C-alpha positions as CSV (number, residue, x, y, z in Angstrom):
1,M,16.1,-8.6,-5.6
2,S,15.3,-5.5,-3.5
3,M,17.2,-2.8,-5.2
4,A,15.9,-0.3,-2.7
5,L,18.2,2.6,-2.2
6,P,18.9,4.0,1.3
7,S,16.7,6.9,2.4
8,T,18.2,10.1,3.7
9,E,15.4,10.3,6.3
10,P,16.5,9.6,9.9
11,V,15.6,6.2,11.3
12,V,13.4,6.8,14.4
13,V,14.3,4.5,17.2
14,A,11.6,3.4,19.6
15,G,11.7,4.7,23.1
16,A,12.2,2.6,26.2
17,E,8.6,2.5,27.4
18,P,6.3,-0.2,26.0
19,E,3.1,1.1,24.6
20,A,-0.3,-0.6,25.1
21,G,-1.1,-2.6,22.0
22,A,2.4,-1.9,20.6
23,A,2.5,-5.1,18.6
24,E,-0.7,-4.1,16.7
25,R,1.1,-0.9,15.7
26,R,4.2,-2.7,14.3
27,A,5.0,-4.5,11.1
28,L,8.0,-6.7,10.9
29,V,9.8,-6.2,7.6
30,F,12.8,-8.1,6.2
31,P,15.5,-6.8,3.9
32,G,16.1,-7.6,0.3
33,Q,19.3,-8.1,-1.7
34,G,21.7,-5.1,-1.4
35,S,21.6,-5.1,2.4
36,Q,24.4,-7.7,2.7
37,A,27.8,-6.7,4.0
38,V,30.9,-8.7,5.1
39,G,30.8,-9.1,8.8
40,M,27.0,-9.3,9.1
41,G,25.9,-11.6,11.8
42,R,29.3,-12.0,13.3
43,D,28.5,-10.1,16.5
44,L,25.3,-12.2,17.0
45,A,27.2,-15.4,16.6
46,E,30.0,-14.3,19.0
47,R,27.5,-13.4,21.7
48,Y,24.6,-15.8,21.3
49,P,24.9,-19.6,20.9
50,V,21.3,-19.7,19.5
51,A,22.4,-17.4,16.7
52,R,25.3,-19.7,15.9
53,R,22.9,-22.6,15.7
54,V,20.8,-20.8,13.1
55,F,23.9,-20.2,11.0
56,E,25.0,-23.8,11.4
57,E,21.5,-25.0,10.3
58,V,21.8,-22.9,7.2
59,D,25.4,-24.1,6.5
60,A,24.1,-27.7,6.9
61,A,21.2,-27.1,4.5
62,L,23.4,-25.7,1.8
63,G,26.4,-28.0,2.4
64,Q,28.5,-24.8,2.5
65,R,30.2,-22.7,5.2
66,L,28.0,-19.7,4.3
67,S,28.5,-18.4,7.9
68,A,32.3,-18.0,7.3
69,L,31.6,-16.2,4.0
70,M,29.2,-13.8,5.9
71,A,31.7,-13.1,8.6
72,D,34.9,-12.8,6.6
73,G,34.1,-12.5,2.9
74,P,35.4,-12.0,0.3
75,E,32.7,-9.4,-0.5
76,A,32.5,-10.4,-4.2
77,E,31.6,-13.9,-3.3
78,L,29.0,-12.8,-0.6
79,T,27.4,-10.5,-3.1
80,L,26.7,-13.3,-5.6
81,T,22.9,-13.7,-5.6
82,E,23.1,-17.3,-4.7
83,N,24.9,-16.4,-1.5
84,A,23.5,-13.1,-0.5
85,Q,19.9,-14.3,-0.5
86,P,20.2,-17.2,2.0
87,A,22.7,-15.1,4.0
88,L,20.3,-12.3,4.6
89,M,17.6,-14.7,5.6
90,A,20.0,-16.3,8.1
91,V,20.8,-13.0,9.9
92,S,17.1,-12.1,10.3
93,M,16.3,-15.5,11.6
94,A,19.2,-15.4,14.0
95,V,17.9,-12.1,15.5
96,L,14.4,-13.6,16.0
97,A,16.0,-16.7,17.6
98,V,17.8,-14.5,20.1
99,L,14.6,-12.7,20.9
100,R,12.8,-16.0,21.5
101,Q,15.5,-17.9,23.3
102,E,17.1,-15.1,25.4
103,H,14.1,-12.9,26.1
104,G,11.1,-15.2,25.7
105,I,9.6,-13.1,23.0
106,D,7.7,-15.0,20.3
107,I,6.9,-13.4,16.9
108,S,3.2,-13.3,17.8
109,R,4.0,-10.5,20.3
110,L,6.1,-8.5,17.9
111,G,3.9,-7.2,15.2
112,R,0.6,-7.1,13.3
113,C,1.9,-8.5,10.1
114,V,5.1,-9.4,8.2
115,A,6.5,-8.4,4.9
116,G,9.7,-8.6,3.0
117,H,11.3,-6.9,0.0
118,S,11.7,-9.5,-2.8
119,L,13.8,-12.3,-1.2
120,G,12.8,-10.8,2.1
121,E,9.4,-12.2,1.5
122,Y,10.8,-15.7,2.0
123,T,12.4,-14.5,5.2
124,A,9.1,-13.1,6.4
125,L,7.4,-16.4,5.8
126,T,10.1,-18.3,7.6
127,A,9.8,-15.9,10.5
128,A,6.1,-16.5,10.6
129,G,6.5,-20.3,10.5
130,S,5.5,-21.1,6.9
131,F,9.0,-22.4,6.0
132,G,11.6,-24.1,8.1
133,V,15.0,-22.4,8.1
134,G,16.6,-25.2,6.1
135,D,13.9,-25.2,3.4
136,A,14.1,-21.4,3.1
137,A,17.9,-21.6,2.7
138,R,17.6,-24.2,-0.1
139,L,14.8,-22.3,-1.8
140,L,16.8,-19.1,-1.8
141,R,19.9,-20.9,-3.1
142,I,17.8,-22.2,-6.0
143,R,16.2,-18.8,-6.6
144,G,19.6,-17.0,-6.5
145,L,21.2,-19.4,-8.9
146,A,18.3,-19.3,-11.3
147,M,18.2,-15.5,-11.2
148,Q,22.0,-15.2,-11.9
149,T,21.8,-17.4,-15.0
150,A,18.4,-16.5,-16.6
151,V,19.8,-13.8,-18.8
152,P,23.3,-13.7,-20.3
153,V,25.6,-11.3,-18.5
154,G,25.5,-7.9,-20.1
155,E,22.1,-8.3,-21.8
156,G,20.0,-7.1,-18.9
157,A,20.1,-4.1,-16.6
158,M,18.3,-2.2,-13.9
159,A,18.2,1.5,-13.1
160,A,16.7,3.6,-10.3
161,L,14.7,6.6,-11.5
162,M,14.8,9.2,-8.9
163,G,12.1,11.9,-8.7
164,L,9.5,10.2,-10.9
165,D,6.2,8.8,-9.7
166,L,5.1,5.3,-10.6
167,Q,2.7,6.3,-13.4
168,T,5.4,8.3,-15.1
169,A,7.9,5.5,-14.6
170,H,5.5,3.1,-16.3
171,E,5.1,5.6,-19.2
172,V,8.9,6.0,-19.5
173,A,9.4,2.3,-19.6
174,A,6.7,1.8,-22.3
175,E,8.1,4.6,-24.4
176,A,11.6,3.0,-24.3
177,T,10.3,-0.1,-26.0
178,R,7.6,1.4,-28.2
179,D,9.7,1.5,-31.4
180,S,11.8,-1.5,-30.6
181,Y,12.2,-4.2,-33.3
182,D,14.4,-6.5,-31.2
183,G,11.8,-7.5,-28.6
184,A,13.4,-5.4,-25.9
185,V,11.8,-5.3,-22.5
186,C,11.6,-2.5,-20.0
187,V,9.2,-2.4,-17.0
188,A,8.9,-0.9,-13.5
189,A,10.3,-3.5,-11.2
190,N,10.3,-2.0,-7.7
191,D,8.0,0.7,-6.5
192,N,10.0,1.5,-3.4
193,A,8.9,4.9,-2.3
194,P,7.6,8.2,-3.7
195,G,10.2,9.3,-6.2
196,Q,12.1,6.0,-6.2
197,V,11.1,3.5,-8.9
198,V,13.5,0.9,-10.3
199,I,13.1,-0.2,-13.9
200,S,14.4,-3.5,-15.3
201,G,14.8,-5.2,-18.6
202,S,17.0,-5.3,-21.7
203,R,20.1,-3.2,-21.3
204,S,19.4,-1.1,-24.4
205,A,15.9,-0.4,-23.4
206,V,16.8,0.5,-19.8
207,I,19.5,2.9,-21.1
208,R,16.9,4.5,-23.4
209,A,14.5,4.8,-20.5
210,T,17.0,6.7,-18.4
211,E,17.4,9.2,-21.3
212,I,13.6,9.6,-21.6
213,A,13.3,9.9,-17.8
214,A,15.6,12.9,-17.8
215,L,13.3,14.6,-20.3
216,R,10.3,13.7,-18.1
217,G,11.8,15.4,-15.1
218,A,13.7,12.7,-13.3
219,K,16.2,14.2,-10.8
220,R,18.7,11.5,-11.8
221,S,18.9,7.9,-12.9
222,I,21.3,5.4,-11.4
223,M,22.3,2.3,-13.2
224,L,22.4,-0.5,-10.6
225,P,25.3,-3.0,-10.2
226,V,23.2,-6.1,-10.5
227,S,23.9,-9.5,-12.2
228,G,20.5,-9.6,-14.0
229,P,17.3,-7.8,-14.8
230,F,15.1,-8.9,-11.9
231,H,11.4,-8.6,-11.5
232,C,10.7,-8.3,-15.2
233,P,9.4,-10.7,-17.9
234,L,13.0,-11.8,-18.7
235,M,12.9,-13.7,-15.4
236,A,10.2,-16.1,-16.7
237,P,12.6,-19.1,-16.7
238,V,13.2,-18.4,-13.0
239,A,9.4,-18.4,-12.3
240,D,9.3,-21.9,-13.8
241,V,12.2,-23.1,-11.6
242,M,10.6,-21.7,-8.5
243,A,7.2,-23.2,-9.3
244,E,8.8,-26.6,-9.3
245,A,10.9,-25.9,-6.2
246,L,8.0,-24.6,-4.2
247,A,5.8,-27.5,-5.2
248,G,8.1,-29.8,-3.3
249,V,8.0,-27.8,-0.1
250,D,5.3,-27.9,2.6
251,I,4.1,-24.3,3.4
252,Q,2.3,-23.8,6.7
253,P,-0.2,-20.9,7.3
254,P,1.8,-18.0,8.7
255,T,1.3,-17.1,12.3
256,L,1.1,-13.5,11.2
257,P,-0.4,-12.5,7.9
258,L,2.0,-11.7,5.0
259,I,1.6,-8.5,3.0
260,S,2.4,-9.8,-0.5
261,N,4.9,-8.0,-2.8
262,V,2.6,-8.9,-5.7
263,T,-0.8,-7.8,-4.4
264,A,0.1,-5.4,-1.5
265,R,-2.5,-7.1,0.5
266,E,-2.7,-9.7,3.3
267,V,-2.4,-13.4,2.4
268,S,-2.3,-16.4,4.8
269,D,-3.5,-19.3,2.6
270,P,-0.6,-21.6,1.8
271,A,-1.7,-22.3,-1.8
272,E,-2.1,-18.6,-2.5
273,I,1.3,-17.9,-1.0
274,R,2.9,-20.5,-3.3
275,R,1.2,-18.9,-6.4
276,L,2.3,-15.4,-5.4
277,L,5.9,-16.4,-4.7
278,V,6.0,-17.7,-8.3
279,R,4.4,-14.5,-9.7
280,Q,6.8,-12.4,-7.6
281,V,9.7,-13.5,-9.8
282,T,8.5,-11.5,-12.8
283,G,6.2,-9.1,-11.1
284,M,6.8,-5.6,-9.7
285,V,7.6,-5.4,-6.0
286,R,4.8,-3.1,-4.7
287,W,6.6,-1.9,-1.6
288,R,5.2,1.6,-1.3
289,E,1.7,0.3,-1.7
290,S,2.4,-2.5,0.8
291,V,3.6,-0.1,3.5
292,L,0.5,2.2,2.9
293,F,-1.7,-0.9,3.2
294,M,0.0,-1.8,6.5
295,K,-0.9,1.7,7.7
296,T,-4.6,1.0,7.1
297,L,-4.2,-2.0,9.4
298,G,-3.1,0.4,12.2
299,V,0.6,-0.1,11.7
300,R,2.7,3.0,12.6
301,E,6.2,1.5,12.9
302,L,8.2,-0.7,10.6
303,V,10.7,-2.9,12.5
304,E,13.4,-4.1,10.1
305,V,14.8,-7.4,11.3
306,G,18.2,-8.4,10.1
307,A,21.0,-6.7,8.1
308,G,20.9,-3.1,7.0
309,K,18.5,-0.2,7.5
310,V,17.1,0.3,4.0
311,L,13.4,-0.5,4.7
312,S,13.2,1.2,8.0
313,G,14.8,4.3,6.4
314,L,12.1,4.3,3.8
315,A,9.2,4.4,6.3
316,R,8.9,8.1,6.7
317,R,9.6,8.7,3.1
318,I,6.5,6.7,2.2
319,D,4.4,8.3,4.9
320,R,5.5,10.8,7.4
321,Q,3.2,9.4,10.1
322,L,5.3,6.2,10.0
323,S,8.5,5.5,11.8
324,G,11.2,2.8,11.4
325,M,13.8,1.1,13.4
326,S,16.2,-1.8,12.7
327,I,17.3,-4.7,14.8
328,G,20.3,-6.5,13.5
329,A,23.0,-6.3,16.2
330,P,23.1,-7.1,19.9
331,S,22.8,-3.5,20.9
332,D,19.7,-3.1,18.7
333,I,18.1,-6.1,20.4
334,E,18.8,-4.6,23.9
335,A,17.2,-1.4,22.8
336,F,14.2,-3.1,21.3
337,V,13.3,-5.6,24.0
338,P,11.9,-3.1,26.5
339,T,9.5,-1.8,23.9
340,V,7.8,-5.2,23.4
């Protein structure tokens, strides 16, 4: 789950003139959970038959009218992890299908690398041809269901610590469990940007951590409305489920390298991708480090493909030399195409 909070930084939209070597200066990034909203993808489906076909492929893979839920809600049902994860992937893939079918733009012309925040990593791999859309939808349904049920409701929690760096967040999480006699867990789960670290674990320990964080200088702590404590050791049963599910899926080498959540480095080997997707379930999402690594590759712009603007909004917060834009609606596509 992404659990990245929107940035207050303005999203910089690329100009109309294409730049020489522009693709080498871009990374394509794909949103995580929390970016879903009722109505997402509706305008794409209404305008572009190819987008409708993507949604129909996802519906068929899941045996569910997920596209109707995306378009019309109810919101509570769309927000369920089992629905939000494949739905977000579907919107991103619909945007890429429009670029390819309507404008003749293949992903190889769009960026230097791909990355996604938590579930967005599956979308990134689908975009780069490692998974088929149907396989990705089924994997995300399995992942979402397993994440929802791994820890009894009310026993886990997540909180965003605002204004603390990663090292301090690690120390706060460790202190929250140091004198615990009940096996409580609390770890840093998402390193999203400077001053925005999400912790995850046992509810009692997470609450203690927010109290400790206030004493350590946090500007504020925000308890997140999530259905489980994601990206922490309590998700170990989900890792087992995903290891089995991924073992049954053929993974192709991506056409663009993936920047892994787990390592914050490039990966293209299918066997290594499979291992890292399993580790990702319990491991910290190293988003800030991933973005800074992309910068060492020459990337200067993050193009967020799909619903929401969370990741593109974080770009300048992570490094002021970076910019971000999002393409999730027909008007965004029209603005983006001349820059390719």
